[in-house]
N, C-alpha and C positions, 0 to 999 in steps of 0.2 A: 462498590458503587450501587445506588439504586437508580430504578428508572421511575420517573413520574410523567404521566399524561396530563396535559392541560388543555381546557378549551380555548377556542381562538382568541377569546377577549381578555385573556390574562396574559401579562408580558413576562416572558421568560427571564428577560434581562433584569426586571425589576425584582423578581423573586431571588436571582442570583445576588443581587446587591444586598438582600435583606438577610441572606445567609451568610455564615462565617466563610471566610475566603477558601479554607481548606475542605470544605463540605463536597464529598464525592458524589454529585448528582448528575443524572442525564435527564434533561427536560425535553419533552417532545410534544407536539401538538396532536389532540385526538378529541374529536367531537362526538364519539362514539358511532359515527357513520362513515363507513369504508375502514380503512386501515390507519393506524397511527403513523406519524411522520417519521422520517429518517429511516425507514425500513425496519422499524421496530415491530415484533409481533405482540399482540395483545398479552400473549402469556409470558412475556418477558417484563411486564409492568409491576412495580413493587407497590405504587400509589396511582389510583385513577381518581382525577378531578373531573367529574362530568360537567357538561353545560347545565344551566338550568333545565329542570325537567317538568313535565305536566302530564296528568291524566287525559287532557284532550287529545282527540284523534287528529286535530287540525293545530298543531302546535304554534306558539307565538314564533316569529322570526328569530332564529338563534336558539331556540329551545329544542330539546329532544322529547319525543313522547315516550311513556313507559314501555310501550311496545318495542320502540328502537332500544331503549335502554336493556330491556329483557334479552334482546337477541345479542348485544354487544358485551355487556358486562360480565356475563359467566366466561367469556373468552379470557379475561384476565385472570387466569388461574393461579398466578403466584401473587395476586394483591394482597398486601397486608392491611392496606386502608384504602376506602372509598370516601373521598371527602366531598360532601356536597357544598355547594354555595348558596343555599337557601336554608331556612329554617324546617320548612315542610319537607318530609320524607316520604310521604305517600307512595306506595308501590314499589320502592326501591329495596327494602330489606328482603322482599322474597327472591330477589335476584342476584344476591351477593354471591361471589365466589367463596367457596368453602375456605375457612380459616381467616377471611377477611374481617375488618372492623369498619362499621359505619358511623360516621361522624356528620354533624350538621354544622350549620353556620350560625349558631347562638352568638350574639354579641355584635354581629355585623349589620343587620336589617331593621333592629327594634326601634332605635331612636327615629330613623328618616321615616318609617312607615307610621309611627305614631304621629310625628309631623304632619304627614299628609291626611291622617284621619282627623286630625283637628283642623286642618285647612278645608277638607270637604265639609265637615261639620259647621264651621263657622260661615263658609261660603253660602250654605244652605239657609242656616237660621238668621243671616244678615240679608238674605234675598238677593245675593249678587248676580245669579243667571238672570233674573228678572229686570233687574236695574241695568245690566249691561245690555241686555236685548232692547231695552227701551232707548237707549242712546242714539242719537245726541239729544233726545228730548230731556228736559231737566225734570225728571219724575220722582219727586222727593216722597217717600212713603215710609211708613212705620213697619218694622220687621221684628220677628219675635227676639232675637238676639239670643246669647249663650248665658248671660248673667244670671244665676239663679235656678237654670233649668236642672231637670232631673236627667241625667245620662246613665244608662244602663250599659255597663261593659260586659259584653258576651265574650268571655275569654279573659283569663287574669294571669297569662304568663308574662313573658318578658314585653310583648307589645302592649297588651293590656295595662301593665304597670307605667310603661313609659307615657301612655296616654293619659293615665290619671295624674301623673306629674305635670303635664302640660295644661291640664284642665285646672289644676290648682289655683291659678290666678283669676278664674272666672267666677268663683264662688259657686260652682255648680254642685248640686247634690248627686254623688256618685252611688250607684249600687253595682256591686262586683258579682259577678256570676261565672262559675266554673263548673268543670264536670261534676266535682262532689263538693258538698258543703264543708266549710272549715272556718275556725277563727284564727286570725293573725296574731302575732305576739303582742299588738298594741290593742288587741280586743276588737278590732274591725272584722265584721262579718263577711264571709265570702259565701254566696248563696249557690245553690244546685240548679243545675239546668231543668231539673224536674219542676222546679217553681217559678219558671220563667214566664209561663203565661199570666201568672197572677202579678208578678213583678212589674211587668211592663204595662200595666193599666193605667198607670199614671206617668209613664215615660214620655219626655220630650224628645228622646233619641236613644236608639239601640245601636250600639257601635260593635261591630263583630269583628273580632281577631283570632277566633279560634282555628285550630288546624283542622284539616279534613280527616275525620275518623268515622268509623262506622257509627258512632253516636252522635256525630255532629252533621253528617250528610242530611240535607232537608230540614234541619232544625228549625230553620226561619221558614214556616210553611203558612198555608191560607189561615190555619187556627191561630196562630201566634201573631200574623199580621192583622187579623181582626181584633185582637185583645189590645192593640195600640191605639191610643186615643187619636182623635182628628188632628191632622197638622204635625204629628210625629214624623221623624226622618229615621231612615234605616241606612246606616254607613257599614259598608264591608270592605275591609282591608285584610281580609283572612284568606279564604279560599272560596271561589265562586259557588260550588255545589252546596255549600252551607245554607244558601238562601234557594228556595225553590223559585225560579225565575219566573215561570207562568204565574204563579200566585202573586208574585211581587208586581208583575205588569197589571195583573187584574185589579190589584188595589190602586195602583197609580193611576189607572184610567179613569177611576172614579174621582180622582183630584183629592182624596181623603189624606194620602200620606206623601211624604216625600222620600227620595232615595239619592245617595252620593256613593258610587260603588267605584272602587279601584279593581276589582275582581268580579268576574261575571261567568255564568255558565249559559251558553257555551263561551269559551275563550280561545282566541279572540272572538269579539262580538261582531256577527256579520252586518255588513253595512246597511242591510235592509231591516234589521231587527226592530222591533217596536220601541225598545228602550231608547234608542237614539232620538226618537221623535217626541218623546214626553217631555213637556216643559217642567215638569217636577222631579226630573232626573239628572243628576251630573255623573257623567261616565269618565274615568280616566283609565288609560290602557295598561293596568297593571304596573305602576311606576312607584309603588310604595317605597321600596328601598333604593331607588335609583338616582341617588344623588352623587355628587362628585367624590363624597367621603366613602361611598360604597366601594369603589375600586381600590382605594388604599387600604381599607379594612380587609378585603378579600385577599388581597396580595399578602398582607401581614399574616393573617390566619394560615394560608397555604404554606408560606415559608416557616411557620411555628411547627406545622404539623409534619413537614418534610423532616425538620430538625428532629423531632421527637422519634420518627420512624428510624432515622440515622442512628440515633443514640440508643434504640431499644426501648424508649420510654412509652407509656400509654398515651395515645392522642388525647385531646381535649374534646368535649362536645360529642362524647360517645353515646349513640342511641340504639345500636343493635350489632350484632355479630359477636367475634371471637372475644373482644374485650368488654363486651356489655355485662 
């Protein structure tokens, strides 16, 4: 038998239904705060599925901070797998129990997050906040729109590629930017972040979906924002600290740029923060992946990983640790 800890929002009954009937597994609740359920000691866990985590010192409700995670995770000394429920894994690998493998949730969040990125982009370029604020006045006005616009995708992993797919129908001109330059099999260029300040000079939108890494923290700063032309929109669905918030606020206050942010720094964004009051900013509370399909996909992923551990197979989505 293997023992698996689940966060409070995953349903053990659903996972059992997804597993073969003869799977010998014990499922207990553990949010990495306090002790696991059913009197199980952390050292008895074979698989740990943490709640969503954050580098913020003031976590979103239901999240755990990396500080909390760093105190709890090493106690699971027998863990063979730590299965994250997000793509981002910042701060976790440093606290893995010896011999454990770390996997993330590639395949779960990308489509929904891309959906929201396009929603935020469209809402801004079609002027929805202003139109809604003017109601019930019938305020017909011309807006930029998305058709034919130049969109720079900062991040060309799973989310960036899904955003590109969804923008195809708008005849937008897409420029792809990643950590290193490369050429795709079809000849499409992907540019390096080192060239970003030049690339954005004629951009109508900069859409950020990069993970938080040493090379991406603060990447969208005053210098880069100044390079954007008047009227450009900054969309961030990746990680808040990729954008320097004070620099962005300074630009937004001039009225020169627009922003549409699903992630912020700090996060959660305090109620009295300047971003809330700026008419050229749209803020959503980190809901990129949070649609009804997310729960289904998370349960399927966790069930698949449990089965792989039971069978002695290598987990999918390995990013660090023993099987990396």
